[in-house]
Residue frames as qw, qx, qy, qz and C-alpha x, y, z in Angstrom:
[[0.607, -0.754, 0.214, 0.128, -14.43, 14.75, -18.17],
 [0.377, 0.777, -0.504, -0.014, -10.81, 15.16, -19.29],
 [0.874, 0.058, -0.441, 0.195, -8.33, 12.30, -19.09],
 [0.272, 0.388, -0.533, 0.700, -6.25, 14.25, -16.53],
 [0.521, -0.343, 0.241, -0.743, -9.29, 14.62, -14.26],
 [0.938, -0.042, -0.241, -0.248, -10.11, 10.93, -14.70],
 [0.710, 0.233, -0.520, 0.414, -6.56, 10.01, -13.82],
 [0.069, -0.440, 0.434, -0.783, -6.65, 12.30, -10.82],
 [0.769, -0.267, 0.079, -0.575, -9.87, 10.60, -9.53],
 [0.951, 0.035, -0.306, -0.012, -8.33, 7.15, -10.07],
 [0.451, 0.389, -0.529, 0.604, -5.03, 8.11, -8.43],
 [0.364, -0.431, 0.347, -0.749, -6.95, 9.49, -5.38],
 [0.911, -0.163, -0.087, -0.369, -8.85, 6.20, -5.09],
 [0.859, 0.192, -0.404, 0.250, -5.77, 4.12, -5.31],
 [0.236, 0.464, -0.501, 0.691, -3.78, 6.27, -2.86],
 [0.530, -0.415, 0.302, -0.676, -6.43, 6.23, -0.18],
 [0.964, -0.041, -0.144, -0.222, -7.04, 2.49, -0.64],
 [0.768, 0.273, -0.424, 0.395, -3.34, 1.71, -0.45],
 [0.013, -0.508, 0.468, -0.723, -2.84, 3.95, 2.50],
 [0.767, -0.340, 0.142, -0.524, -5.62, 2.13, 4.35],
 [0.962, 0.068, -0.262, 0.046, -3.94, -1.19, 3.53],
 [0.495, 0.427, -0.473, 0.591, -0.51, 0.02, 4.66],
 [0.304, -0.528, 0.340, -0.717, -1.93, 1.57, 7.82],
 [0.905, -0.251, 0.043, -0.340, -3.63, -1.66, 8.78],
 [0.909, 0.200, -0.294, 0.218, -0.67, -3.83, 7.91],
 [0.320, 0.481, -0.469, 0.668, 1.83, -1.62, 9.83],
 [0.525, -0.481, 0.260, -0.652, -0.52, -1.57, 12.81],
 [0.963, -0.123, -0.113, -0.210, -0.61, -5.30, 12.84],
 [0.820, 0.260, -0.342, 0.378, 3.03, -5.95, 12.53],
 [0.167, 0.531, -0.411, 0.721, 4.16, -3.35, 15.10],
 [0.666, -0.543, 0.061, -0.507, 1.84, -4.56, 17.92],
 [0.086, 0.485, -0.836, 0.240, 3.89, -6.50, 20.47],
 [0.544, -0.025, 0.657, -0.522, 0.84, -8.45, 21.61],
 [0.808, 0.413, 0.069, -0.415, -0.31, -9.67, 18.23],
 [0.296, -0.376, 0.832, 0.282, 1.15, -12.81, 16.82],
 [0.736, 0.370, -0.172, -0.540, 0.20, -14.21, 13.56],
 [0.905, -0.061, 0.419, 0.052, 0.46, -17.84, 12.68],
 [0.361, -0.434, 0.558, 0.608, 3.44, -18.55, 10.42],
 [0.326, 0.309, 0.778, 0.440, 1.17, -19.39, 7.43],
 [0.098, 0.856, 0.507, 0.016, -0.86, -16.21, 7.82],
 [0.407, 0.148, 0.065, 0.899, 0.55, -12.99, 6.32],
 [0.067, 0.419, 0.332, -0.842, -0.69, -9.51, 7.19],
 [0.321, 0.134, -0.429, -0.834, -2.30, -9.32, 3.71],
 [0.424, -0.251, -0.839, -0.230, -4.28, -12.58, 4.23],
 [0.190, -0.401, -0.684, 0.579, -5.27, -11.26, 7.68],
 [0.175, 0.278, -0.035, -0.944, -6.44, -7.98, 6.06],
 [0.441, -0.025, -0.634, -0.635, -8.58, -9.94, 3.56],
 [0.373, -0.270, -0.883, 0.089, -9.91, -12.35, 6.20],
 [0.098, -0.375, -0.553, 0.737, -10.97, -9.64, 8.56],
 [0.232, 0.730, 0.612, 0.195, -13.03, -7.92, 5.82],
 [0.181, -0.727, -0.071, 0.659, -11.21, -4.59, 6.14],
 [0.305, 0.072, 0.581, 0.751, -10.93, -4.47, 2.42],
 [0.029, 0.730, 0.629, 0.268, -14.51, -3.27, 2.28],
 [0.258, -0.872, -0.170, 0.379, -13.60, -0.32, 4.51],
 [0.388, -0.395, 0.386, 0.738, -10.63, 0.50, 2.32],
 [0.213, 0.354, 0.676, 0.610, -12.71, 0.40, -0.79],
 [0.111, -0.852, -0.511, -0.022, -15.28, 2.60, 0.87],
 [0.322, -0.760, 0.042, 0.563, -12.69, 5.18, 1.93],
 [0.365, -0.119, 0.573, 0.724, -11.15, 5.11, -1.58],
 [0.130, 0.583, 0.700, 0.390, -14.53, 5.54, -3.22],
 [0.165, -0.906, -0.335, 0.200, -15.45, 8.50, -1.01],
 [0.353, -0.594, 0.240, 0.681, -12.10, 10.16, -1.61],
 [0.328, 0.151, 0.663, 0.656, -12.45, 9.62, -5.40],
 [0.031, 0.758, 0.613, 0.221, -15.83, 11.24, -5.28],
 [0.312, -0.832, -0.110, 0.445, -14.52, 14.09, -3.19],
 [0.379, -0.341, 0.454, 0.731, -11.81, 14.67, -5.76],
 [0.221, 0.451, 0.709, 0.495, -14.30, 14.50, -8.60],
 [0.111, -0.903, -0.415, 0.033, -16.42, 17.20, -6.84],
 [0.366, -0.733, 0.095, 0.566, -13.30, 19.31, -6.29],
 [0.363, -0.032, 0.577, 0.731, -12.34, 19.10, -9.97],
 [0.088, 0.674, 0.621, 0.390, -15.78, 20.19, -10.97],
 [0.281, -0.874, -0.245, 0.311, -15.47, 22.99, -8.43],
 [0.371, -0.463, 0.337, 0.731, -12.24, 24.13, -10.01],
 [0.252, 0.297, 0.673, 0.629, -13.79, 23.93, -13.48],
 [0.169, -0.660, -0.429, -0.593, -17.00, 25.86, -12.53],
 [0.300, 0.037, -0.549, 0.779, -15.96, 27.75, -9.45],
 [0.258, -0.100, 0.147, -0.950, -18.89, 30.04, -9.05],
 [0.702, -0.110, -0.314, -0.630, -21.56, 27.54, -9.71],
 [0.783, -0.034, -0.622, 0.011, -20.18, 24.48, -7.94],
 [0.068, 0.402, -0.612, 0.677, -19.21, 25.82, -4.54],
 [0.631, -0.229, 0.313, -0.672, -22.46, 24.90, -2.82],
 [0.931, 0.116, -0.230, -0.258, -22.69, 21.50, -4.42],
 [0.625, 0.351, -0.607, 0.343, -19.09, 20.49, -3.57],
 [0.085, -0.369, 0.595, -0.709, -19.36, 21.67, -0.03],
 [0.747, -0.130, 0.183, -0.625, -22.61, 19.99, 0.51],
 [0.904, 0.199, -0.369, -0.079, -21.37, 16.69, -1.00],
 [0.442, 0.370, -0.656, 0.487, -18.28, 16.75, 1.13],
 [0.361, -0.309, 0.455, -0.753, -20.34, 17.54, 4.20],
 [0.892, -0.027, -0.028, -0.450, -22.64, 14.61, 3.52],
 [0.808, 0.252, -0.509, 0.155, -19.81, 12.17, 2.94],
 [0.163, 0.397, -0.638, 0.640, -18.12, 13.40, 6.20],
 [0.610, -0.264, 0.321, -0.675, -21.37, 12.95, 8.10],
 [0.937, 0.053, -0.217, -0.269, -21.90, 9.52, 6.71],
 [0.647, 0.316, -0.602, 0.344, -18.38, 8.40, 7.67],
 [0.111, -0.374, 0.544, -0.743, -18.70, 9.89, 11.18],
 [0.782, -0.115, 0.171, -0.589, -22.04, 8.08, 11.65],
 [0.902, 0.199, -0.372, -0.095, -20.73, 4.90, 10.14],
 [0.407, 0.391, -0.663, 0.492, -17.61, 4.96, 12.24],
 [0.357, -0.300, 0.528, -0.710, -19.78, 5.37, 15.44],
 [0.869, -0.007, 0.069, -0.489, -22.28, 2.80, 14.49],
 [0.856, 0.240, -0.451, 0.074, -19.54, 0.21, 13.65],
 [0.732, -0.674, 0.042, 0.087, -17.58, 1.03, 16.81],
 [0.803, 0.307, -0.063, 0.507, -14.32, 1.71, 15.07],
 [0.200, 0.621, -0.218, 0.726, -13.65, 4.97, 16.87],
 [0.140, 0.145, -0.723, 0.661, -14.16, 3.77, 20.40],
 [0.604, -0.172, 0.021, -0.778, -17.88, 3.67, 20.57],
 [0.363, -0.162, 0.885, -0.244, -19.39, 0.58, 22.23],
 [0.694, 0.304, -0.056, -0.650, -21.87, -0.04, 19.43],
 [0.520, 0.306, -0.769, -0.210, -20.15, -3.19, 18.10],
 [0.045, 0.015, -0.912, 0.408, -20.61, -4.90, 21.46],
 [0.486, 0.252, 0.349, -0.761, -24.26, -3.70, 21.49],
 [0.680, 0.351, -0.354, -0.538, -24.86, -5.16, 18.02],
 [0.343, 0.212, -0.913, 0.060, -23.12, -8.43, 18.90],
 [0.182, 0.085, 0.790, -0.578, -25.44, -8.67, 21.93],
 [0.544, 0.362, 0.172, -0.737, -28.55, -7.80, 19.88],
 [0.756, 0.468, -0.239, -0.391, -28.01, -9.60, 16.59],
 [0.958, -0.104, 0.211, 0.164, -25.26, -12.15, 17.45],
 [0.410, -0.583, 0.428, 0.556, -21.63, -12.23, 16.35],
 [0.570, 0.369, 0.608, 0.412, -22.61, -12.87, 12.71],
 [0.161, 0.959, 0.231, -0.026, -23.52, -9.17, 12.33],
 [0.418, -0.713, 0.317, 0.465, -19.86, -8.19, 12.90],
 [0.476, -0.078, 0.676, 0.557, -18.91, -9.73, 9.52],
 [0.286, 0.671, 0.630, 0.265, -21.83, -8.19, 7.72],
 [0.083, -0.898, -0.200, 0.382, -21.29, -4.64, 8.85],
 [0.323, -0.491, 0.410, 0.697, -18.21, -3.84, 6.74],
 [0.231, 0.215, 0.728, 0.609, -19.69, -4.81, 3.32],
 [0.005, 0.809, 0.588, -0.005, -22.81, -2.84, 4.36],
 [0.207, -0.763, 0.026, 0.612, -20.75, 0.23, 4.91],
 [0.259, -0.191, 0.625, 0.711, -19.29, -0.24, 1.40],
 [0.122, 0.526, 0.773, 0.332, -22.76, -0.65, -0.18],
 [0.082, -0.884, -0.372, 0.272, -24.14, 2.44, 1.60],
 [0.228, -0.625, 0.278, 0.693, -21.06, 4.48, 0.39],
 [0.246, 0.042, 0.720, 0.647, -21.41, 3.23, -3.13],
 [0.068, 0.706, 0.686, 0.164, -25.12, 4.08, -3.23],
 [0.176, -0.861, -0.205, 0.431, -24.55, 7.45, -1.73],
 [0.267, -0.451, 0.448, 0.724, -21.68, 8.24, -4.14],
 [0.210, 0.300, 0.798, 0.478, -23.81, 7.01, -7.07],
 [0.012, -0.847, -0.527, 0.068, -26.71, 9.26, -6.04],
 [0.213, -0.787, 0.067, 0.576, -24.36, 12.23, -5.48],
 [0.306, -0.188, 0.612, 0.705, -22.71, 11.64, -9.01],
 [0.168, 0.564, 0.734, 0.339, -26.17, 11.56, -10.65],
 [0.101, -0.897, -0.358, 0.238, -27.25, 14.71, -8.86],
 [0.306, -0.622, 0.232, 0.682, -24.01, 16.59, -9.73],
 [0.238, 0.025, 0.686, 0.687, -24.07, 15.69, -13.38],
 [0.082, 0.691, 0.700, 0.163, -27.87, 16.42, -13.58],
 [0.132, -0.890, -0.191, 0.393, -27.40, 19.90, -12.05],
 [0.267, -0.457, 0.423, 0.735, -24.48, 20.66, -14.34],
 [0.199, 0.284, 0.759, 0.551, -26.56, 19.60, -17.42],
 [0.008, -0.839, -0.543, 0.038, -29.52, 21.79, -16.29],
 [0.217, -0.792, 0.022, 0.571, -27.19, 24.77, -15.86],
 [0.653, 0.756, 0.036, 0.026, -25.88, 24.26, -19.41],
 [0.132, -0.857, 0.496, 0.051, -22.35, 23.92, -18.33],
 [0.750, -0.202, 0.624, 0.082, -21.75, 20.39, -19.15],
 [0.689, 0.231, 0.563, 0.394, -20.00, 19.28, -22.33]]
């Protein structure tokens, strides 16, 4: 992979991760009902709530999508099906994860709290990151293996 492609993947990760941080912090400070104690900054609240795991997960998925798109651009004819399939899988995982965590209005977080207790709420965000990292790792291995079998790698 060229250095420009590697830089593009890194920049996409950082941009999505920073956008998630800014979105969360701006949402906290603009709410008229939310008051933070004087010693607690929006950054410390972001870290304490565990939302950093979701930001890392979003950034990792975006970086993998950009990686797939750069491969698509390099090998247009051969990579169309793989990139579309990978993006569809990541989109499905995020839609399912969003529903199962209750972040898009679904009542599942209350159901999990009732079934497993309130400790599960703190465990769900790192679990989403682990699932994302594993699926991106598997996707990366499959993409590079297919490209090596096709004889287009290196």
